Structures are given as structure tokens and as C-alpha cells.
C-alpha positions as CSV (number, residue, x, y, z in Angstrom):
1,M,109.4,36.7,44.6
2,P,107.9,39.6,46.9
3,T,104.2,39.6,46.9
4,P,102.1,42.4,45.4
5,A,101.3,45.4,47.6
6,P,97.7,46.1,47.8
7,E,96.4,48.1,45.0
8,P,95.9,52.3,45.7
9,Q,92.9,53.9,46.9
10,M,90.4,53.0,44.4
11,P,87.0,55.2,43.8
12,D,84.3,52.9,43.7
13,K,81.6,51.8,41.0
14,A,80.1,54.1,40.8
15,H,82.6,57.0,40.7
16,N,84.1,54.8,37.8
17,T,80.7,55.1,35.6
18,D,80.6,59.0,36.2
19,N,84.1,59.4,35.3
20,K,83.6,57.4,31.6
21,G,84.7,58.9,29.1
22,R,86.1,62.0,31.0
23,S,89.6,63.3,30.3
24,I,92.8,62.8,32.0
25,F,93.5,66.9,31.9
26,S,89.9,66.8,33.8
27,D,92.2,65.5,36.9
28,R,93.4,69.0,38.5
29,N,96.3,67.4,40.7
30,F,97.7,65.7,37.4
31,I,97.4,69.3,35.5
32,L,99.2,71.1,38.3
33,F,102.0,68.5,38.4
34,L,102.2,68.2,34.8
35,V,103.0,72.0,34.2
36,G,105.2,72.4,37.7
37,Q,107.1,69.0,36.1
38,C,107.0,70.8,32.5
39,I,108.6,74.2,34.2
40,T,111.2,72.5,36.2
41,T,112.5,70.0,34.1
42,Q,112.6,73.0,31.1
43,G,115.2,74.7,33.5
44,L,117.1,71.8,34.5
45,W,117.9,71.0,30.8
46,I,119.1,74.6,30.4
47,Q,121.2,74.4,32.8
48,K,122.9,71.2,31.7
49,I,123.7,72.8,28.6
50,A,125.1,75.6,29.8
51,M,127.6,73.6,32.1
52,S,128.5,71.7,28.9
53,W,128.9,75.0,26.8
54,L,131.0,76.4,30.1
55,A,133.3,73.4,30.2
56,W,134.2,73.1,26.8
57,S,135.0,77.0,26.6
58,L,136.9,76.6,30.1
59,T,139.2,73.7,28.6
60,G,138.7,73.1,25.5
61,S,138.5,69.3,26.2
62,A,136.1,66.9,24.6
63,F,137.1,64.5,27.8
64,W,136.3,67.2,30.6
65,T,132.9,68.4,28.9
66,G,131.8,64.7,28.9
67,T,132.9,64.3,32.8
68,I,131.3,67.5,33.7
69,A,128.3,66.2,32.0
70,A,128.8,62.9,33.3
71,L,129.0,64.1,36.8
72,N,125.3,65.3,36.7
73,F,124.2,61.6,36.3
74,A,126.7,59.2,37.7
75,P,125.5,59.4,41.1
76,A,122.1,57.8,39.8
77,F,124.1,54.7,39.1
78,F,126.1,54.2,42.3
79,L,123.3,55.8,44.4
80,G,119.7,55.5,42.7
81,P,119.0,52.3,44.3
82,I,119.4,53.3,47.7
83,F,117.6,56.6,46.9
84,G,114.9,54.3,45.5
85,V,114.2,52.2,48.7
86,M,114.2,55.5,50.6
87,A,111.4,56.7,47.8
88,D,109.3,53.6,49.1
89,R,109.6,54.7,53.1
90,V,109.6,58.2,53.1
91,D,106.7,61.2,53.1
92,L,107.1,61.9,49.1
93,R,105.5,65.4,49.5
94,R,108.2,66.9,52.1
95,T,111.3,65.0,50.2
96,A,110.2,66.3,47.0
97,M,110.0,70.0,48.4
98,V,113.4,69.5,50.5
99,I,115.1,68.3,47.2
100,N,113.4,70.9,44.8
101,L,115.0,73.2,47.6
102,G,118.8,72.4,47.7
103,Q,118.8,71.9,43.7
104,A,117.5,75.8,44.0
105,G,120.3,76.9,46.0
106,V,122.8,75.0,43.7
107,S,121.8,77.0,40.9
108,F,122.0,80.3,42.5
109,L,125.5,79.4,43.8
110,L,126.3,78.5,39.7
111,M,124.4,81.9,38.9
112,G,127.0,83.6,41.4
113,L,130.0,82.0,40.3
114,S,129.5,82.9,36.6
115,Y,128.4,86.3,36.9
116,A,131.3,87.1,39.1
117,D,133.9,85.9,36.6
118,M,134.7,83.1,39.0
119,M,133.8,80.1,37.8
120,T,136.8,77.3,37.6
121,L,136.6,73.8,36.8
122,P,136.9,72.5,40.3
123,W,134.0,74.7,41.1
124,M,132.4,73.0,38.7
125,V,133.4,69.3,39.5
126,V,132.0,69.8,42.9
127,L,128.8,71.6,42.1
128,A,128.2,69.3,39.2
129,G,128.7,66.3,41.6
130,T,126.4,67.8,43.8
131,M,123.3,68.4,41.6
132,G,124.1,64.7,40.5
133,V,123.6,63.6,43.8
134,L,119.9,65.5,44.4
135,G,118.9,64.5,41.1
136,S,119.6,60.9,41.9
137,A,117.6,61.2,44.7
138,M,114.9,63.3,43.2
139,T,114.2,60.9,40.2
140,P,112.5,57.8,41.7
141,V,110.8,60.3,44.2
142,R,109.9,62.0,40.8
143,L,108.7,58.1,39.5
144,S,106.4,57.2,42.4
145,L,104.5,60.5,42.7
146,V,102.6,60.0,39.6
147,P,100.9,56.9,40.1
148,V,99.7,58.5,43.6
149,I,98.2,61.7,42.9
150,V,96.2,60.6,40.0
151,Q,92.9,58.7,39.9
152,R,93.3,54.6,39.2
153,E,91.5,55.1,36.0
154,F,93.9,57.5,34.6
155,M,97.2,56.1,35.8
156,S,98.3,54.6,32.5
157,R,97.7,58.0,30.6
158,A,99.0,59.7,33.8
159,V,102.4,57.9,33.3
160,A,102.7,58.1,29.9
161,Y,102.4,61.9,29.3
162,A,104.5,62.7,32.7
163,A,107.2,60.6,30.9
164,M,106.5,62.3,27.3
165,N,106.6,66.1,29.3
166,F,110.1,64.8,30.7
167,N,111.4,63.2,27.4
168,I,110.8,66.4,25.1
169,S,111.7,68.9,28.3
170,R,115.0,66.6,28.1
171,L,115.6,67.7,24.3
172,V,113.7,70.9,24.0
173,G,115.1,72.5,27.0
174,P,118.7,72.9,25.7
175,A,117.5,74.5,22.2
176,I,116.2,76.8,25.1
177,G,119.3,77.0,26.9
178,G,121.4,77.9,23.7
179,V,119.7,80.4,22.7
180,V,119.4,82.2,26.2
181,I,123.4,81.5,26.5
182,A,123.9,83.4,23.2
183,T,121.9,86.2,24.1
184,W,122.6,87.0,27.6
185,G,125.1,84.2,29.1
186,T,125.6,81.4,31.4
187,G,124.6,83.4,34.5
188,V,121.0,83.9,32.9
189,A,120.7,80.1,32.3
190,F,121.6,79.3,36.1
191,M,119.1,81.7,37.3
192,I,116.2,80.8,35.5
193,N,117.1,76.8,36.5
194,A,117.3,77.8,39.5
195,L,113.4,79.9,39.8
196,S,112.2,76.8,37.6
197,Y,111.9,74.8,41.0
198,L,109.7,77.6,42.4
199,P,106.5,76.2,40.7
200,M,106.9,72.8,41.3
201,I,107.6,73.4,45.2
202,F,104.4,75.0,45.2
203,V,102.7,72.4,43.2
204,I,103.9,69.2,45.7
205,S,102.5,71.4,48.4
206,V,99.1,71.7,46.9
207,V,98.4,68.5,45.4
208,T,96.9,65.4,46.8
209,I,99.1,62.5,47.4
210,H,97.8,59.2,48.9
211,M,100.6,56.5,49.5
212,E,100.5,53.0,49.9
213,R,103.8,51.0,51.6
214,A,104.4,47.5,52.6
215,P,103.7,46.9,56.4
216,D,107.1,46.3,56.7
217,A,108.5,48.9,54.9
218,K,110.2,50.8,57.4
219,S,111.2,47.7,59.9
220,R,113.4,46.1,56.9
221,R,116.9,46.7,55.7
222,I,118.2,48.6,53.2
223,W,120.0,45.7,51.7
224,A,116.9,43.4,52.0
225,S,114.7,46.1,50.3
226,L,117.0,46.3,47.5
227,V,117.6,42.5,47.3
228,D,113.5,42.4,46.9
229,G,113.4,44.7,44.4
230,A,116.5,43.5,42.1
231,S,114.8,40.1,42.6
232,Y,111.9,41.2,41.3
233,A,113.3,42.7,38.4
234,L,115.5,40.0,37.5
235,H,112.6,37.3,37.9
236,Q,110.6,39.7,35.0
237,P,111.8,38.9,31.6
238,M,110.0,42.3,30.1
239,I,111.8,44.5,32.6
240,R,114.7,42.8,32.0
241,S,115.1,43.2,29.1
242,V,113.9,47.0,29.0
243,L,116.4,47.9,32.0
244,A,119.4,46.4,29.5
245,L,118.4,48.1,26.5
246,S,117.6,51.5,28.3
247,C,121.3,51.2,30.1
248,F,122.9,50.8,26.8
249,V,121.3,53.3,24.6
250,S,122.3,55.7,27.5
251,L,125.6,54.6,27.3
252,V,126.6,54.9,23.8
253,G,123.3,56.9,22.6
254,T,122.8,59.7,25.0
255,G,126.2,60.1,25.9
256,M,127.1,60.7,22.8
257,I,124.4,63.5,22.7
258,E,126.4,65.0,25.7
259,L,128.6,66.4,23.5
260,M,126.5,68.2,21.5
261,P,128.9,71.2,22.2
262,V,132.3,69.6,20.1
263,F,130.1,69.0,17.2
264,A,129.0,72.4,17.2
265,E,132.2,73.8,18.1
266,A,135.0,71.5,16.6
267,V,133.4,69.9,13.5
268,Y,131.0,72.6,12.1
269,E,132.6,75.8,13.6
270,R,129.2,76.8,14.6
271,G,129.2,78.1,18.2
272,V,127.1,78.4,20.6
273,T,124.3,79.4,18.4
274,G,124.8,76.4,16.2
275,L,124.8,74.6,19.6
276,G,121.4,75.6,20.1
277,M,119.9,75.0,16.3
278,M,121.4,71.2,16.9
279,A,119.6,71.0,20.3
280,S,116.8,72.5,18.9
281,A,116.2,69.9,16.1
282,G,116.9,67.4,18.8
283,G,113.4,68.8,20.3
284,I,111.8,68.9,17.0
285,G,112.3,65.0,17.0
286,A,111.4,64.7,20.6
287,V,107.7,66.4,19.5
288,A,107.1,64.0,16.5
289,S,108.0,60.8,18.8
290,T,104.8,62.2,21.0
291,F,102.7,62.2,18.1
292,M,103.7,58.3,17.7
293,L,103.3,57.4,21.1
294,S,99.9,59.3,21.4
295,R,98.7,56.6,19.3
296,V,99.9,53.8,21.4
297,K,97.6,51.6,23.6
298,S,98.2,51.4,27.6
299,K,99.8,48.0,27.6
300,P,103.7,47.6,28.6
301,E,104.2,45.1,25.7
302,D,103.4,48.2,23.4
303,F,105.9,50.7,25.0
304,Q,108.4,47.9,25.4
305,R,107.9,47.4,21.0
306,I,108.6,51.6,20.9
307,T,111.7,51.5,23.1
308,I,113.2,49.0,20.2
309,I,111.7,51.2,17.4
310,G,113.3,54.0,19.2
311,A,116.5,52.7,19.4
312,F,116.7,51.6,15.9
313,F,116.0,55.5,14.7
314,A,118.5,56.5,17.3
315,S,120.8,54.7,15.5
316,I,120.3,55.3,12.1
317,G,120.6,59.2,13.0
318,M,123.7,58.2,15.5
319,F,125.4,57.0,12.9
320,G,124.6,59.2,9.6
321,L,125.9,61.9,11.9
322,G,129.4,60.0,12.3
323,F,129.3,60.7,8.1
324,S,128.0,64.0,7.9
325,P,130.2,66.4,5.9
326,W,127.6,69.2,6.3
327,Y,126.1,71.1,9.2
328,E,122.5,71.4,7.9
329,L,122.3,67.5,7.2
330,A,123.9,67.1,10.7
331,V,120.8,68.8,12.0
332,G,118.5,67.2,10.5
333,L,120.2,63.7,11.7
334,V,120.2,64.7,15.4
335,A,116.3,65.3,14.8
336,V,116.2,61.8,13.7
337,T,118.3,60.8,16.9
338,G,116.4,63.0,19.1
339,F,113.0,61.2,17.9
340,G,114.6,57.6,18.5
341,L,116.1,58.6,21.7
342,T,113.1,60.0,23.1
343,A,110.9,56.5,21.8
344,V,113.5,55.0,24.5
345,G,113.3,57.2,27.2
346,V,109.7,57.3,27.2
347,G,108.9,53.8,26.0
348,S,110.9,52.1,29.0
349,Q,109.8,54.2,31.5
350,T,106.3,53.6,30.5
351,A,106.9,50.2,30.2
352,L,108.1,49.8,33.6
353,Q,106.0,51.8,35.5
354,L,102.7,49.9,34.3
355,T,104.3,46.9,35.2
356,V,106.0,47.1,38.5
357,D,103.4,46.9,41.4
358,N,103.3,49.6,43.8
359,R,105.3,48.6,46.9
360,L,108.3,48.0,44.8
361,R,107.9,51.2,42.3
362,G,110.4,53.6,44.0
363,R,113.0,50.8,44.0
364,V,112.8,49.2,40.4
365,M,112.4,52.7,38.9
366,S,115.4,53.3,40.6
367,F,117.0,50.7,38.8
368,W,115.8,52.0,35.1
369,S,117.6,55.7,36.7
370,A,120.6,54.0,37.8
371,A,120.6,52.2,34.0
372,S,119.8,55.4,31.9
373,F,121.3,58.0,33.5
374,G,124.2,55.7,35.2
375,G,124.9,54.4,31.3
376,M,124.3,58.5,30.2
377,A,127.1,59.2,32.8
378,M,129.7,56.8,31.7
379,G,129.2,57.2,27.8
380,G,129.7,60.9,28.8
381,T,132.9,60.4,29.8
382,L,134.0,57.0,28.0
383,L,133.2,58.5,24.6
384,G,134.3,62.0,25.5
385,A,138.0,60.1,25.8
386,I,137.7,58.1,22.9
387,S,136.5,61.4,21.1
388,E,139.8,63.5,22.4
389,A,142.3,60.8,21.0
390,G,140.7,60.4,18.0
391,N,137.7,61.7,15.6
392,I,134.5,62.6,17.1
393,Q,132.6,61.4,14.3
394,Y,134.0,58.4,14.2
395,T,133.0,57.7,17.7
396,A,129.5,58.7,16.0
397,R,129.5,55.9,13.7
398,G,130.6,53.5,16.1
399,S,127.9,54.6,18.7
400,G,124.9,54.1,16.0
401,I,126.1,50.2,14.9
402,L,126.2,49.7,19.0
403,I,123.0,50.9,18.9
404,L,121.5,49.1,16.1
405,C,123.0,46.3,17.7
406,A,121.3,46.5,20.9
407,A,117.9,47.0,18.8
408,C,118.3,43.6,16.8
409,V,118.9,42.1,20.1
410,G,116.0,43.5,21.6
411,L,113.6,42.7,19.0
412,W,114.9,38.8,19.5
413,R,114.0,39.5,23.0
414,L,110.7,40.6,22.4
415,H,110.0,37.6,20.3
416,K,111.1,35.6,22.9
417,I,109.2,37.2,25.8
418,G,106.2,37.0,23.2
419,A,106.5,32.9,22.7
420,L,106.6,31.6,26.3
421,G,103.6,34.2,27.2
422,R,101.8,32.5,24.2
423,R,103.5,28.9,25.6
424,A,102.2,29.7,28.8
425,A,98.7,30.6,27.9
426,V,97.9,27.5,25.8
427,S,99.5,25.6,29.0
428,S,96.9,27.2,31.0
429,D,94.1,26.3,28.5
430,A,95.0,22.7,28.3
431,A,94.9,22.6,32.3
432,Q,91.6,23.8,32.2
């Protein structure tokens, strides 16, 4: 098993004493990063719903709607671990700025094609795939940035707030996107996303970044580094369980959310305005989830419990959505689903970031990214194909049942891990 890396540069004891009782929001680095991330991720999810709606408008196909959504995430499954290794080696500041510029460029191209009325399905496939590659490169970099830009005593809270910020944007952004598309069209949605990268580029250029590296980080081969990260993750029961649950919920839960345009139009006949309302409900659920998360102690085990609780709520919302005959009830159930999915996303991400040592953080978080976004990608395509062949509400019912089963397995694993921990503690006391 890899040996832990040296701890990040820590303030001395006097500094720690002076900072006692201070809020994390007194940390300038973190405030800048949080604001920049909020703007960028909102733009990103506005663009994603624009692409989903455009795919549905061009093809009228649940399969292609799911496939276009999947292309935004699929590269993370295949390339995420490699990019995770690179995140442990590269200059985080420079890499993040280059990737953000690349994403802005693709968004401007989408805007131009949309305004020129030249958007076609092949163009969407190529550009969605390109955004997927850039996003899969950015995710381990973004997840590695937080722990190295804040003071040590603020790290656990910083990780939690950054995770909540990202996942709330994931559900609030589409709501804003629905309003934007209904009012001004998809071109404006793409323009908003393109411009949203500029504040983050500025933030990354001015924050202080301290990066701890393994002594052999650049001398080791990528494959050996991947094996180190995978071995570390597989030998940690909590990490292994969180990754598995996050992947499965993304596959059959978040993948289903990518098909909301089909629900809004084909099931309830409410168009893009109805889609915006459903997405807003998901955002409300996400905000409610943060109130629960704000009361959680900064311990990995607590966030593992949150992940399981979130899965239970997501299963209830998804299963109910599969039966709802009324649009208004469906909106409420999407809110419940949003609550659950946010808890799963934040809980799993934070549990891992608080557990993994610095030397391996990029690699392990890339596994999380591959599991979460890769599951979402495969789920969007698979569930889209199933819905194309049958009824999307039947698909939602099946998704709800499967998430419930996964949550029960997660609960059993949590109990088992806790029992092993207690047994180890007893053995240690006896040895003493």
C-alpha cells in the first residue's frame, strides 16, 4: 500500500491559536475560489440543459437525447484515471487556466452554430464529446485545488462547501437554463457558459496554491501510478463502498435526470418552460439538502451516512415519478430526487476528500469522477435506449427500485465497516 505523503505546509501553533474561532469565510483564497466556481458551474449546467433540449428538438429521440448528455460525461469514465495521475504531477494553476480557456472556446463555437442556425446532430456529437474530454481533465484538477488553497484548519469545511457549491449548481443551473432557453434561445445559453469561464480564469491566476508532490511523482510511469491509486482505493473499505454506491446511483439515478426533457415534453406536454420548472424543483431539493449537510460533522463516516440517506431519498423520488399522472406532483417528486442526488454527490465526494492522503488525492478523486460521471454517461444512454423502446415512466420505476436496493446494500456495508472498526479498536486495547 502506498505510504502517505507529507502533510501540506501547516501554520505554526501560534497561527493556529490566532485563527481559533475564525470563520472559513475569512479565508480570501477560498472566497475567491468559491465565487469563481459558482459562476463557472452555473454556466456549465446551463449549457448542458441547452444541449439536451437542442438534441431533443433536433431528433425527437430519447436515445439521442441521452447519448448527447452521455458524451458530456463518458470521457471521464475512460480518461478520468489518466487525468487523475496527471493532476498529481502538473502545475495545477496553469493546467486549470488552459482547460478553462479550451472550454470557453468550445462554448463560443456552439453559440456561433446556434445563432447561424447551422447546428446539426454530427456537430453536437463532436462538440459534446470535446466538452466531455475537457471536463474529465478539469474534474481531478478542480478536486485537487481545494485542499491546497485553504489553511489546514479550514480544509474539511472548505471541501464540504466546495462540493455543495458544485452539486447545487448541477441542479440549479438547469433551472436557470430552462428560463434562458424559453426566453432567448439556446444561443444565449451557450454564450452565458462561454463568458462564465472568465471569472474562474481570473481567480485561478491570483489565488495562492501550495502543491505537495511525491518525490517520484514525475519519474514513475502512468500505469504504475494508476495501480498505486487503485490499490489504495480498493484496500480502504470506506472508499470502496462510497465509490460503488456513487457509481450505481449515477448510473440509474442521475442518468435518469438527464432525460428530463423527455418527461417535460413527451409525458406532460409542458415544453421547455415545464422543463425549467422541473429543473427548478430539483434546485430547491438541492438547497434543502445543504441545510442537512451544514449540520454534519467533518468526519468521513458522517458523510458516508449522508450518501446512503441521499440514495434512499433519490429512490423514493424516482419511483414516485414513474407513477405520477400529474405534472404538479412530478415537480414535487423531482425536488425529492434532487435532494437525494445532491446528498449522494456531496456526501461521497466529501467523504473521499477527507479520507485520501495528499499524494494520491488526484488519482482517487479521478476514480470518483469516473464512477460518478461515467455512470451518468452510461446511464443516460442506456436508460434513453430503454425508454425509446418502451415507456419512460416504467424506466423511472425500475430506477427507483434499483437505487433502493443499492442504498440497502450501502447501509449493510456501513454497519459491517463499523463493526470491523470496533473490533480493531478492541484488539488494540487488549494488546496494550
